[in-house]
Residue frames as a rotation matrix with the C-alpha (Angstrom) as fourth column:
MET 1
-0.994 -0.103 -0.038 -7.47
0.084 -0.482 -0.872 90.61
0.072 -0.870 0.488 -27.23
LYS 2
-0.439 0.897 0.053 -11.00
-0.845 -0.432 0.316 91.06
0.307 0.094 0.947 -28.20
LYS 3
0.041 0.454 -0.890 -11.65
-0.122 0.886 0.447 87.38
0.992 0.090 0.092 -27.70
LYS 4
-0.686 -0.352 -0.636 -10.39
0.553 0.317 -0.771 87.48
0.473 -0.881 -0.023 -24.14
LYS 5
-0.916 0.376 0.138 -12.65
-0.394 -0.783 -0.481 90.38
-0.073 -0.495 0.866 -23.30
ALA 6
-0.101 0.924 -0.368 -15.66
-0.790 0.150 0.595 88.64
0.605 0.351 0.715 -24.77
GLY 7
-0.077 0.003 -0.997 -14.81
0.273 0.962 -0.018 85.48
0.959 -0.274 -0.075 -22.86
ALA 8
-0.924 -0.296 -0.243 -14.30
0.316 -0.232 -0.920 87.44
0.216 -0.927 0.308 -19.67
LYS 9
-0.619 0.769 0.157 -17.72
-0.779 -0.626 -0.006 89.04
0.094 -0.126 0.988 -20.09
ALA 10
0.108 0.670 -0.734 -19.31
-0.464 0.687 0.559 85.67
0.879 0.280 0.385 -20.73
ARG 11
-0.404 -0.330 -0.853 -17.67
0.520 0.684 -0.511 84.18
0.752 -0.650 -0.105 -17.66
SER 12
-0.999 0.014 0.052 -18.74
-0.049 -0.614 -0.788 87.11
0.021 -0.790 0.613 -15.47
LYS 13
-0.295 0.954 -0.051 -22.37
-0.871 -0.246 0.426 86.83
0.394 0.170 0.903 -16.66
THR 14
0.181 0.345 -0.921 -22.51
-0.017 0.937 0.348 83.14
0.983 -0.047 0.175 -15.83
ALA 15
-0.721 -0.484 -0.496 -20.91
0.491 0.147 -0.859 83.81
0.488 -0.863 0.132 -12.49
ILE 16
-0.837 0.475 0.271 -23.62
-0.547 -0.753 -0.367 86.38
0.030 -0.456 0.890 -11.72
LYS 17
0.033 0.906 -0.421 -26.39
-0.743 0.304 0.597 84.05
0.669 0.293 0.683 -12.79
ALA 18
0.054 -0.072 -0.996 -25.08
0.279 0.959 -0.054 81.24
0.959 -0.274 0.072 -10.65
ALA 19
-0.814 -0.371 0.447 -24.84
-0.274 -0.433 -0.859 83.40
0.513 -0.821 0.251 -7.54
PRO 20
-0.605 0.610 -0.511 -27.08
0.765 0.623 -0.162 82.11
0.220 -0.490 -0.844 -4.74
ARG 21
-0.173 0.652 0.739 -30.29
0.018 -0.748 0.664 84.03
0.985 0.128 0.117 -4.09
LYS 22
-0.862 -0.013 0.506 -31.43
-0.488 -0.244 -0.838 85.33
0.134 -0.970 0.204 -0.76
PRO 23
-0.756 0.635 -0.156 -34.19
0.649 0.758 -0.062 83.25
0.079 -0.148 -0.986 0.83
ALA 24
-0.306 0.744 0.594 -37.71
0.087 -0.599 0.796 84.74
0.948 0.295 0.119 0.52
LYS 25
-0.846 0.049 0.530 -39.16
-0.511 -0.352 -0.784 86.28
0.148 -0.935 0.324 3.66
ALA 26
-0.748 0.622 -0.234 -41.82
0.649 0.759 -0.059 84.25
0.141 -0.196 -0.970 5.41
LYS 27
-0.328 0.729 0.601 -45.31
-0.059 -0.651 0.757 85.75
0.943 0.212 0.257 5.32
ALA 28
-0.804 0.099 0.586 -46.88
-0.592 -0.227 -0.774 86.81
0.056 -0.969 0.241 8.60
LYS 29
-0.777 0.560 -0.287 -49.36
0.530 0.829 0.181 84.31
0.339 -0.011 -0.941 9.94
VAL 30
-0.360 0.758 0.544 -52.93
-0.488 -0.650 0.582 85.48
0.795 -0.056 0.604 10.40
LYS 31
-0.951 0.057 0.303 -54.32
-0.263 0.362 -0.894 84.89
-0.161 -0.930 -0.329 13.86
LYS 32
-0.492 0.840 -0.230 -57.49
0.367 0.440 0.820 82.91
0.789 0.319 -0.525 14.05
SER 33
0.245 0.664 0.707 -60.36
-0.484 -0.548 0.682 83.91
0.840 -0.510 0.187 16.29
SER 34
-0.735 -0.608 0.299 -59.59
-0.520 0.223 -0.825 83.32
0.435 -0.762 -0.480 19.92
SER 35
0.501 0.864 -0.048 -62.11
-0.669 0.422 0.611 80.60
0.548 -0.275 0.790 20.55
ARG 36
-0.323 -0.631 0.705 -60.97
-0.932 0.340 -0.123 78.60
-0.162 -0.697 -0.699 23.51
LYS 37
0.237 0.326 -0.915 -60.86
-0.524 0.836 0.162 74.91
0.818 0.441 0.369 23.05
SER 38
0.842 0.064 0.536 -60.93
-0.500 0.469 0.728 72.19
-0.205 -0.881 0.427 25.63
PRO 39
-0.079 -0.966 0.244 -57.78
-0.703 0.228 0.674 70.10
-0.707 -0.118 -0.697 26.06
ALA 40
-0.052 0.101 0.994 -59.24
0.392 0.917 -0.073 67.41
-0.919 0.386 -0.087 23.81
GLY 41
-0.931 -0.366 0.018 -59.42
0.173 -0.397 0.901 69.98
-0.323 0.842 0.433 20.99
ARG 42
-0.353 0.879 0.321 -63.19
0.815 0.121 0.567 70.24
0.459 0.462 -0.759 20.92
ARG 43
-0.551 0.255 0.794 -65.38
-0.289 -0.952 0.105 73.24
0.783 -0.171 0.598 21.65
ARG 44
-0.953 0.270 0.138 -67.22
-0.093 0.172 -0.981 73.45
-0.289 -0.947 -0.139 24.92
GLY 45
-0.232 0.972 -0.025 -70.80
-0.530 -0.148 -0.835 72.37
-0.816 -0.181 0.549 24.92
SER 46
-0.399 0.102 -0.911 -70.48
-0.863 0.293 0.411 70.22
0.309 0.951 -0.029 21.88
PRO 47
0.646 0.755 0.115 -72.61
-0.751 0.600 0.276 67.10
0.140 -0.265 0.954 22.00
VAL 48
0.452 -0.541 -0.709 -69.49
0.036 0.805 -0.592 64.96
0.891 0.242 0.384 21.70
SER 49
-0.545 -0.769 0.334 -67.87
-0.282 -0.207 -0.937 66.35
0.790 -0.605 -0.104 24.86
GLY 50
-0.346 0.479 -0.807 -70.86
0.737 0.671 0.082 65.37
0.581 -0.566 -0.585 26.99
ARG 51
-0.744 0.080 -0.664 -71.40
0.469 -0.646 -0.602 68.84
-0.477 -0.759 0.443 28.48
PRO 52
0.330 0.919 0.217 -74.56
0.868 -0.204 -0.453 70.85
-0.372 0.337 -0.865 27.84
ALA 53
-0.366 -0.403 0.839 -74.25
0.759 -0.651 0.018 73.86
0.539 0.643 0.544 25.54
LYS 54
-0.789 0.051 -0.612 -74.55
0.396 -0.720 -0.570 77.35
-0.470 -0.692 0.548 27.07
ALA 55
0.257 0.928 0.270 -77.86
0.932 -0.165 -0.322 79.12
-0.254 0.334 -0.908 26.55
ARG 56
-0.758 -0.481 0.441 -77.60
0.605 -0.771 0.199 82.32
0.245 0.418 0.875 24.51
ALA 57
-0.526 0.562 -0.638 -79.45
0.227 -0.630 -0.743 85.47
-0.819 -0.536 0.204 25.51
LYS 58
-0.285 0.528 0.800 -82.44
0.955 0.089 0.282 86.20
0.077 0.845 -0.529 23.27
LYS 59
-0.979 0.024 0.200 -83.54
-0.009 -0.997 0.072 89.67
0.201 0.069 0.977 22.23
LYS 60
-0.507 0.848 -0.153 -86.84
0.435 0.098 -0.895 90.68
-0.745 -0.520 -0.419 23.70
ALA 61
-0.539 0.447 0.714 -89.60
0.727 -0.182 0.662 91.36
0.426 0.876 -0.227 21.21
PRO 62
-0.918 0.245 0.313 -91.51
-0.334 -0.903 -0.271 94.63
0.216 -0.354 0.910 21.70
ALA 63
-0.653 0.742 0.151 -94.82
0.201 0.362 -0.910 94.31
-0.730 -0.564 -0.386 23.48
ALA 64
-0.467 0.519 0.716 -97.84
0.884 0.263 0.386 93.96
0.012 0.813 -0.582 21.20
GLY 65
0.570 0.818 -0.081 -99.59
0.821 -0.570 0.021 97.11
-0.029 -0.079 -0.996 22.47
SER 66
0.108 -0.583 -0.805 -96.54
0.402 -0.715 0.572 99.40
-0.909 -0.385 0.157 22.53
VAL 67
0.933 0.161 0.321 -96.12
0.359 -0.423 -0.832 102.07
0.002 0.892 -0.452 19.87
PRO 68
0.003 -0.999 0.051 -92.58
0.994 -0.002 -0.112 103.02
0.112 0.051 0.992 18.77
ARG 69
0.247 0.018 -0.969 -91.47
0.468 -0.878 0.103 106.47
-0.848 -0.479 -0.225 19.88
PRO 70
0.882 0.073 0.465 -91.42
0.458 -0.364 -0.811 109.03
0.110 0.928 -0.355 17.07
ALA 71
-0.107 -0.993 0.049 -88.06
0.985 -0.112 -0.131 110.54
0.136 0.035 0.990 16.16
VAL 72
-0.876 -0.097 0.473 -89.64
0.124 -0.992 0.027 114.00
0.466 0.083 0.881 16.04
ILE 73
-0.505 0.741 -0.442 -92.27
0.650 -0.010 -0.760 115.43
-0.568 -0.671 -0.476 18.36
PRO 74
-0.367 0.394 0.842 -94.95
0.790 -0.346 0.506 116.94
0.491 0.851 -0.184 16.11
PRO 75
-0.966 0.075 0.249 -96.25
-0.167 -0.912 -0.374 120.44
0.199 -0.403 0.893 16.83
ALA 76
-0.655 0.755 0.008 -99.59
0.324 0.291 -0.900 120.58
-0.682 -0.587 -0.435 18.63
ASN 77
0.264 0.791 -0.552 -101.20
-0.212 -0.510 -0.833 122.74
-0.941 0.337 0.033 15.93
GLY 78
-0.401 -0.555 -0.729 -99.63
-0.826 -0.125 0.549 120.96
-0.395 0.823 -0.408 12.94
ILE 79
0.775 0.557 0.299 -100.74
-0.294 0.737 -0.609 118.55
-0.559 0.384 0.735 10.24
LEU 80
-0.157 -0.890 0.428 -98.14
0.115 0.414 0.903 116.30
-0.981 0.191 0.037 8.62
LEU 81
0.489 0.238 -0.839 -97.54
-0.725 -0.423 -0.543 117.42
-0.484 0.874 -0.035 5.03
GLY 82
0.923 -0.254 -0.288 -94.89
-0.004 0.744 -0.669 114.84
0.384 0.619 0.685 4.21
PHE 83
0.592 -0.805 -0.048 -91.21
0.349 0.202 0.915 114.01
-0.727 -0.558 0.400 4.54
VAL 84
0.402 -0.554 -0.729 -88.25
-0.770 -0.635 0.058 115.68
-0.495 0.538 -0.682 2.87
GLU 85
0.910 -0.064 0.408 -87.29
0.249 0.874 -0.417 113.40
-0.330 0.482 0.812 -0.02
ASP 86
0.105 -0.906 0.410 -84.38
0.962 -0.011 -0.271 115.54
0.251 0.423 0.871 -1.19
TYR 87
0.712 0.013 -0.702 -82.69
0.297 -0.912 0.284 118.83
-0.636 -0.410 -0.654 -0.34
PHE 88
0.427 -0.541 0.724 -80.92
0.803 -0.142 -0.579 120.96
0.417 0.829 0.373 -2.93
ALA 89
0.192 -0.415 -0.889 -78.35
0.837 -0.404 0.370 123.04
-0.513 -0.815 0.270 -1.05
LYS 90
-0.773 -0.585 0.246 -77.29
0.624 -0.629 0.463 125.40
-0.117 0.511 0.851 -3.86
ILE 91
-0.589 0.619 0.519 -80.82
0.042 -0.618 0.785 126.67
0.807 0.484 0.339 -4.44
GLY 92
-0.945 0.162 0.286 -82.19
-0.311 -0.166 -0.936 125.99
-0.104 -0.973 0.207 -0.93
VAL 93
-0.085 0.944 -0.319 -85.16
-0.927 0.043 0.373 123.86
0.365 0.328 0.871 -1.99
ILE 94
-0.657 -0.003 0.754 -86.77
-0.393 0.855 -0.339 120.79
-0.644 -0.519 -0.562 -0.41
ALA 95
-0.512 0.514 -0.688 -88.59
-0.632 0.317 0.707 118.19
0.581 0.797 0.162 -2.51
LEU 96
-0.848 0.290 0.444 -91.52
-0.208 0.590 -0.781 116.31
-0.488 -0.754 -0.440 -1.02
THR 97
-0.673 0.733 -0.103 -94.75
0.221 0.332 0.917 114.53
0.706 0.594 -0.385 -1.91
LEU 98
-0.665 0.447 0.599 -97.71
-0.701 -0.649 -0.295 116.19
0.256 -0.616 0.745 -0.20
LYS 99
-0.865 0.450 -0.222 -100.16
0.496 0.832 -0.247 114.26
0.073 -0.324 -0.943 1.94
THR 100
0.154 0.902 -0.402 -102.59
0.775 -0.363 -0.518 117.20
-0.613 -0.232 -0.755 2.19
PRO 101
0.504 0.068 0.861 -103.22
0.740 -0.547 -0.390 120.21
0.445 0.834 -0.326 -0.09
LEU 102
-0.069 -0.607 -0.792 -100.96
0.772 -0.535 0.343 123.25
-0.631 -0.588 0.506 0.29
ALA 103
0.721 0.294 0.628 -101.16
0.628 -0.660 -0.412 126.86
0.293 0.691 -0.661 -0.93
ILE 104
-0.378 -0.849 0.369 -98.68
0.611 -0.528 -0.589 129.73
0.695 0.002 0.719 -1.05
GLY 105
-0.178 0.246 0.953 -98.84
-0.496 -0.859 0.129 131.95
0.850 -0.450 0.275 2.03
ARG 106
0.869 0.467 -0.165 -99.47
-0.128 0.532 0.837 129.07
0.478 -0.706 0.522 4.49
ARG 107
0.206 -0.801 0.562 -97.00
-0.977 -0.204 0.066 128.51
0.061 -0.562 -0.825 7.35
ILE 108
0.732 -0.078 -0.676 -94.95
-0.030 0.989 -0.147 125.31
0.680 0.128 0.722 7.41
GLN 109
0.476 -0.633 0.610 -92.53
-0.832 -0.100 0.545 123.85
-0.284 -0.768 -0.574 9.90
VAL 110
0.497 -0.447 -0.744 -89.63
-0.274 0.732 -0.623 121.51
0.823 0.514 0.242 9.01
LEU 111
0.524 -0.264 0.810 -88.47
-0.827 0.070 0.558 119.33
-0.204 -0.962 -0.182 11.91
GLY 112
0.641 -0.384 -0.665 -85.67
-0.068 0.834 -0.548 116.82
0.765 0.396 0.508 12.04
HIS 113
0.523 -0.516 -0.679 -82.79
0.831 0.488 0.269 115.57
0.192 -0.704 0.683 14.12
THR 114
-0.453 -0.733 -0.507 -80.83
0.772 -0.607 0.188 118.80
-0.446 -0.307 0.841 13.55
THR 115
-0.781 0.219 0.584 -83.45
0.347 -0.626 0.698 120.86
0.518 0.749 0.413 11.72
HIS 116
-0.155 0.802 -0.576 -86.00
0.853 -0.186 -0.488 123.33
-0.499 -0.567 -0.655 13.07
LEU 117
-0.981 -0.112 0.158 -87.39
0.185 -0.784 0.592 125.75
0.057 0.610 0.790 10.47
GLU 118
-0.050 0.989 -0.140 -90.64
0.793 -0.046 -0.607 127.69
-0.607 -0.142 -0.782 10.56
GLN 119
-0.858 -0.275 -0.433 -91.63
-0.041 -0.805 0.592 129.89
-0.511 0.526 0.680 7.62
GLU 120
0.314 0.916 -0.250 -94.33
-0.363 -0.128 -0.923 130.91
-0.877 0.381 0.292 5.17
VAL 121
-0.014 -0.251 0.968 -94.42
0.771 0.614 0.170 129.19
-0.637 0.749 0.185 1.77
ASP 122
0.042 -0.071 -0.997 -93.14
-0.317 -0.947 0.054 131.91
-0.948 0.314 -0.062 -0.62
SER 123
-0.144 -0.198 -0.970 -92.21
-0.990 0.023 0.142 129.80
-0.006 0.980 -0.200 -3.63
MET 124
-0.049 0.188 0.981 -93.54
-0.226 0.955 -0.194 126.41
-0.973 -0.232 -0.005 -4.71
GLN 125
-0.256 -0.105 -0.961 -93.01
-0.963 -0.063 0.263 124.53
-0.088 0.993 -0.084 -7.98
ILE 126
0.384 0.303 0.872 -94.32
-0.099 0.953 -0.287 121.39
-0.918 0.024 0.396 -9.65
ASP 127
0.393 -0.351 0.850 -92.12
0.847 0.498 -0.186 120.10
-0.358 0.793 0.493 -12.51
HIS 128
-0.612 -0.788 -0.062 -90.13
0.740 -0.599 0.305 123.39
-0.277 0.141 0.950 -12.57
LEU 129
-0.380 0.562 0.734 -93.31
0.356 -0.643 0.678 125.46
0.853 0.519 0.044 -13.04
PRO 130
-0.989 0.020 0.145 -94.40
-0.138 -0.467 -0.874 127.88
0.051 -0.884 0.465 -10.31
VAL 131
-0.276 0.940 -0.200 -97.83
0.493 0.317 0.810 127.14
0.825 0.125 -0.551 -8.81
GLN 132
-0.325 0.274 0.905 -100.08
-0.653 -0.757 -0.006 128.91
0.683 -0.593 0.425 -6.27
GLN 133
0.177 0.403 0.898 -101.52
-0.903 0.430 -0.015 125.73
-0.393 -0.808 0.439 -4.76
ALA 134
-0.602 -0.406 -0.688 -100.91
-0.627 0.774 0.091 121.99
0.495 0.486 -0.720 -4.91
ASP 135
0.530 0.847 -0.037 -103.17
-0.704 0.464 0.537 119.03
0.472 -0.259 0.843 -4.25
ALA 136
0.395 -0.329 0.857 -102.43
-0.611 0.603 0.513 115.97
-0.686 -0.727 0.037 -2.14
LYS 137
0.495 -0.333 0.803 -100.06
0.449 0.889 0.092 113.39
-0.744 0.315 0.589 -3.67
SER 138
0.949 -0.248 0.193 -98.31
0.043 -0.507 -0.861 116.12
0.312 0.826 -0.470 -5.72
ALA 139
0.251 -0.940 -0.230 -94.52
0.956 0.202 0.214 116.12
-0.155 -0.274 0.949 -5.85
VAL 140
0.923 0.145 0.358 -93.48
0.203 -0.970 -0.131 119.71
0.328 0.194 -0.925 -5.11
GLY 141
-0.226 -0.965 -0.131 -90.37
0.857 -0.133 -0.498 121.76
0.463 -0.225 0.857 -4.49
ILE 142
0.864 0.504 -0.014 -90.53
0.428 -0.718 0.549 124.43
0.266 -0.480 -0.836 -1.77
LYS 143
-0.016 -0.859 0.512 -87.94
0.126 -0.510 -0.851 127.15
0.992 0.051 0.116 -1.20
VAL 144
0.752 0.219 -0.622 -86.76
0.611 0.124 0.782 127.14
0.248 -0.968 -0.040 2.43
ILE 145
0.826 -0.371 0.424 -84.71
-0.403 -0.915 -0.014 129.61
0.394 -0.159 -0.905 4.48
GLY 146
0.174 -0.781 0.600 -82.34
-0.901 0.119 0.417 127.06
-0.397 -0.613 -0.683 6.07
ARG 147
-0.632 -0.516 -0.579 -80.78
-0.694 0.709 0.126 123.67
0.345 0.481 -0.806 5.63
ALA 148
0.468 0.751 0.466 -82.95
-0.835 0.548 -0.045 120.54
-0.289 -0.368 0.884 5.69
ARG 149
-0.697 -0.712 0.086 -82.07
-0.665 0.687 0.293 116.90
-0.267 0.147 -0.952 5.46
ARG 150
-0.396 0.525 -0.753 -83.62
-0.457 0.599 0.658 113.87
0.796 0.605 0.003 3.80
GLY 151
-0.399 0.333 -0.854 -86.21
0.628 0.778 0.010 112.32
0.668 -0.532 -0.520 6.10
ASP 152
-0.990 0.074 -0.118 -87.12
0.035 -0.689 -0.724 115.55
-0.135 -0.721 0.680 7.96
HIS 153
-0.281 0.959 0.017 -90.82
0.932 0.277 -0.234 115.97
-0.229 -0.050 -0.972 8.77
VAL 154
-0.953 0.072 0.295 -92.76
0.040 -0.932 0.359 118.84
0.301 0.354 0.885 7.18
TYR 155
-0.418 0.822 -0.386 -95.86
0.844 0.194 -0.501 120.10
-0.337 -0.535 -0.775 9.01
LEU 156
-0.355 0.462 0.813 -98.60
0.358 -0.736 0.574 122.53
0.863 0.495 0.096 7.98
LEU 157
-0.880 0.006 -0.476 -99.27
0.455 -0.280 -0.845 124.94
-0.139 -0.960 0.243 10.87
LYS 158
0.034 0.984 0.177 -102.81
0.960 -0.081 0.268 126.15
0.278 0.161 -0.947 11.54
């Protein structure tokens, strides 16, 4: 009896293996760009078809004497100190490299696309050390009262 069962199992396994498989699904075809072709199968304007190619519109170059419009309108009584290189939100500090000297107690204005801050300089640091004044070309951190963004303009108000 045991032999019959073993044979029956062997026969059933071969029967399962020999069962036909389902056909694989066809992959979706990717559409090519909808470039229209002439009946001959060539693109329009090709030198072979005998027709002239269409002229493409060229971008106009800016006039030589024109000056690009600034993104921010500077204050009338302000001198550009520099641009915000980084803003640290947790401590509310902007990092910038000065173009002119700056001292504590002077009024600054930070202007940007969504930024408009005006305040006195209360805290200023160079390399994590508090300073009273900083020379031009110094990389400083200034504590600000609001949010600033990279690229904002910083002005010294007179």
